[in-house]
Every structure is written in C-alpha cells, then in structure tokens.
C-alpha positions as CSV (number, residue, x, y, z in Angstrom):
1,K,0.0,0.0,0.0
2,V,1.3,3.4,-1.0
3,A,1.2,6.1,1.6
4,I,-1.0,9.1,0.9
5,D,2.0,11.5,1.0
6,E,3.7,9.4,-1.7
7,M,0.6,9.5,-3.9
8,I,0.3,13.3,-3.4
9,K,4.0,13.7,-4.3
10,K,3.5,11.6,-7.5
11,A,0.4,13.4,-8.5
12,T,2.2,16.8,-8.0
13,E,5.1,15.6,-10.1
14,E,2.8,14.3,-12.9
15,L,0.8,17.5,-12.8
16,N,4.0,19.6,-13.1
17,N,5.3,17.5,-16.0
18,Q,2.0,17.7,-17.8
19,Q,1.7,21.4,-17.5
20,K,5.3,21.9,-18.8
21,Q,4.4,19.8,-21.9
22,N,1.2,21.6,-22.6
23,I,2.1,25.3,-22.6
24,Q,-0.7,26.3,-24.9
25,K,-3.3,25.4,-22.3
26,E,-4.0,28.1,-19.8
27,S,-2.7,27.2,-16.3
28,F,-5.0,26.8,-13.4
29,A,-3.2,29.5,-11.5
30,A,-3.3,31.9,-14.5
31,A,-7.0,31.4,-14.9
32,L,-7.6,32.4,-11.3
33,K,-5.3,35.4,-11.4
34,K,-7.1,37.2,-14.3
35,T,-8.4,40.6,-13.6
36,G,-11.9,40.5,-12.2
37,L,-13.8,37.7,-10.5
38,S,-12.8,34.1,-11.3
39,F,-15.3,31.2,-11.4
40,I,-14.6,27.5,-10.8
41,C,-17.8,25.9,-12.1
42,E,-18.7,22.5,-10.8
43,V,-20.0,19.7,-13.0
44,K,-21.0,16.9,-10.7
45,R,-24.0,14.6,-10.6
46,A,-23.9,14.2,-6.8
47,S,-22.2,15.6,-3.7
48,P,-21.4,14.1,-0.3
49,S,-23.6,16.6,1.4
50,K,-26.5,16.8,-1.0
51,G,-26.5,13.3,-2.5
52,V,-27.7,13.0,-6.1
53,I,-28.2,16.5,-7.7
54,A,-29.3,15.4,-11.1
55,E,-30.6,12.0,-12.3
56,V,-29.9,13.1,-15.9
57,F,-26.3,14.2,-16.2
58,P,-25.3,15.8,-19.5
59,Y,-21.9,16.7,-18.2
60,L,-20.4,17.7,-21.6
61,D,-23.3,20.1,-22.2
62,I,-22.9,21.6,-18.8
63,A,-19.1,22.1,-19.2
64,K,-19.7,23.7,-22.6
65,E,-22.2,26.1,-21.2
66,Y,-19.9,27.0,-18.4
67,E,-17.1,27.7,-20.9
68,K,-19.4,29.9,-23.0
69,A,-20.4,31.8,-19.9
70,G,-16.8,32.6,-19.1
71,A,-15.8,30.0,-16.4
72,S,-12.2,30.3,-15.3
73,A,-12.0,26.5,-14.6
74,V,-14.2,23.4,-14.5
75,D,-14.5,21.3,-11.4
76,I,-15.4,17.7,-12.2
77,C,-15.6,14.3,-10.5
78,A,-12.8,11.8,-10.5
79,D,-14.5,9.5,-13.1
80,E,-12.0,8.5,-15.7
81,S,-14.3,8.7,-18.7
82,I,-15.7,12.1,-17.7
83,I,-12.2,13.6,-17.1
84,S,-11.1,12.3,-20.6
85,E,-14.2,13.6,-22.4
86,V,-14.2,17.0,-20.7
87,R,-10.4,17.4,-21.2
88,E,-10.9,16.8,-25.0
89,M,-13.7,19.3,-25.4
90,T,-12.3,22.2,-23.4
91,D,-9.0,24.0,-22.9
92,L,-10.2,25.4,-19.6
93,P,-8.2,24.2,-16.6
94,L,-9.7,21.1,-14.9
95,F,-10.1,20.8,-11.2
96,V,-10.7,17.2,-9.9
97,S,-11.5,16.3,-6.3
98,S,-11.8,12.9,-4.6
99,V,-11.4,11.2,-1.3
100,V,-9.5,8.4,-3.0
101,P,-5.8,9.3,-3.6
102,S,-5.3,6.8,-6.4
103,E,-8.2,8.5,-8.4
104,L,-6.3,11.8,-8.2
105,V,-3.1,10.2,-9.5
106,K,-5.2,8.9,-12.5
107,A,-6.9,12.3,-12.9
108,V,-3.4,13.9,-13.4
109,D,-2.5,11.3,-15.9
110,L,-5.8,12.1,-17.8
111,G,-5.1,15.9,-17.9
112,A,-6.3,17.4,-14.6
113,D,-4.7,20.8,-13.9
114,A,-5.4,20.9,-10.2
115,I,-6.5,18.2,-7.7
116,E,-8.0,18.2,-4.3
117,L,-7.8,15.4,-1.8
118,G,-11.2,15.7,-0.1
119,N,-12.2,15.2,3.5
120,F,-11.8,11.6,4.7
121,D,-14.4,12.2,7.4
122,V,-17.1,11.6,4.8
123,L,-16.0,8.0,4.5
C-alpha cells in the first residue's frame, strides 16, 4: 500500500510534467489570477452533502455552457471517462477532487490541472 503523501507527491510531479508539456493550455493559477472575478464551475451529478443533484447528467453540455459563460476553470468528479471527455472538449483548466488518492493520480494522468484530496471524514 502506497502512503498518501507518496501519492500526493507523485500526483504533483505528474501535474507539473503535464503542465510543462502543454504550454498552450492556460494554467489553473493563471486562470484564477485574471483581472476580475474568477469562477470555478462545478460539473457533478452528486455531492457528499446533497446526494444526487441530477438524475440526468449531461456533463459535456454543462461544461460547454460554463465555458461559453466565461468560467475560469471546471471542477469535475474523478470519473476517468468524464475527465477524458471534458479534457478533450475544453482547454479550460480542470479541477478534480476525490477522497481516493489513487483516483487523483489517475486524474493527473488524464489531464487534470489541479487536484483536491477531499475530506476523509465523509467515508
């Protein structure tokens, strides 16, 4: 079993390597430092506190609408297929959160620009 700190270190290294290789894409930090208010728009079917938010979940349509509306970044769940599909359709920075460290490592591999290790108290 890999310690959480090792997973976070690996995810950070992978994220830094990916960002260096893809300089055309706007960085997460740059997106949030723009003049004016920055928006991280969430695309999630459910939340730990609210449960299921939407039975029908057109996540690509939602992400496209956020992009058209001027979102600074998109916050998505740590589902591999969703990360891959949203990454392909937008150049906006992707923020991925999970309570499972291995999901975050995979998210970085799939193109996440920022990750959040969530609160383990919800487990």
